[in-house]
C-alpha positions, 0 to 999 in steps of 0.5 A: 615445509618452509615457504622458500622450499615450497616456492622452489617446488612451485617454480619447478612444477611451473617449469615442468608442468608435471608434479611427478617430474618435479618429484623426480627432479627434487628427489621428493615423493609425489604426495610431498610435492602436492602438499607443498603446492597445496600449502602455498595455495592456502597461504596465498589464498589463490589457486596456482594450477589447474590440474587434470589427469593429462596436464598441469597449467598455471592459473592467471594468479599462478603465472603472476606468482611464478614471475615473482618466485623466479626473481625471489629465488634468483635473489636468494641464490645470488645472496648465497653465492655471494656469501660463499664466495662462489659469485666471483667464479663464472659458472653455468650457461651463458646465452648471447644474442646478436644479429646473424652476420655480425654475430657470426663474424665478430661475436662468435670468436669472442664466445669461443675465446671466452669458453677457452678461458672458462672451461666450466662455462657453457654457451648458447648463441642466438644470432638472428635478424629480428628483435629479441626480448632478452628477458622472455627468451632467457638471454644474458647478453645482447650485442645491438647495433643502432640507437637503443630505446630506454629499457632500464638495462645496462648498455656499454658502447663498444663501437659504431658501424657505417652504412656504405656504398661499395664496389670492386676496383675492377667495376669502378675502373670500368664504370667510374666512381660516383661523385654524388648520390644522384650519380647512382642512377647511372650504375648497376645496383644490387640491393637486398630485400632482407627485413631491414632493407629499404629502396630508399637510401639515405645520406647525410643532410637528409638526402634520399635516393630511391634505388631501382636495383637491377638485381635484388637478393634476399640476403646481404651476403649475396649482394656483397658477393655480387659487388665483389665479383665486379658486377655493380654497386651495393649498400652494406654495413661497414662491418659486413664488408670488413674482410673484403675491404682489407683484402682490397676486393671492395672499395667504399664510395660516396663516403663524404655523403654518409649518415652518422654511424650507428652505435654498437652496444653490449646490453644486459639486464642485471647491472651491477648485480649481474652474475660472474659469467655475465660480468666476465663475458661483457668485460672480454667482449667490450675489450675485443670489440673496441680494439677491432679497427673495423668497428671503431 
């Protein structure tokens, strides 16, 4: 058995943690799978698995080798696809991540449009308010809000979002419009206690106001709904209140005191070597997000 095929067998055993399951997947006999792994271990000079009657687990050397194997096998598959011309056709499953509300409001419509355009593609979304390691969690494309650390990934800027203070026109008519951040102490405040929230609201020129909210909610959606209902003021990201702004249900105040907006980027790891499904989605997503006037 050649080394490439032995690596394929090893990688499948590592994924399934089963020699028998690997044999079924690869249409091989169980002894052939065992021989392939044993030959690879002899060639490398290290044990790749710890085998018992109940489990198959990778050794430390096996774990390191598995990462290299996946990369090498992916490069081979990419080269074969490129040579055969199929690299130009989006195929497979595309995994996309974004923050929960932004993903639901702005990314999901792009995903469904993409699936309509490419019927052979499947998609998986991970819309969640926590940092996602896109390599470890098998994500192809991430839409990120905020300044990015250096990662070596390809990043395309597609828009920006603002932190804004808002309230309903009816509330502002009754209680007046604050003219400076210090005036917020004279208003009823609904604030979020979500993971990214802070009692200290920051403004331009490093102005900071510590908020003592009368109402605390565990989601941004709840505080926004409270402001829409005319109860008080709240702070949100501009995109989160986009529909309410367009409908005239909310009004932004203190816009002259806002911090600089935060950038929105599309992030993906493979750069120019990205598969067709990633390149096609990134092109579509960049165009749709850039043309959205709520984000630019």
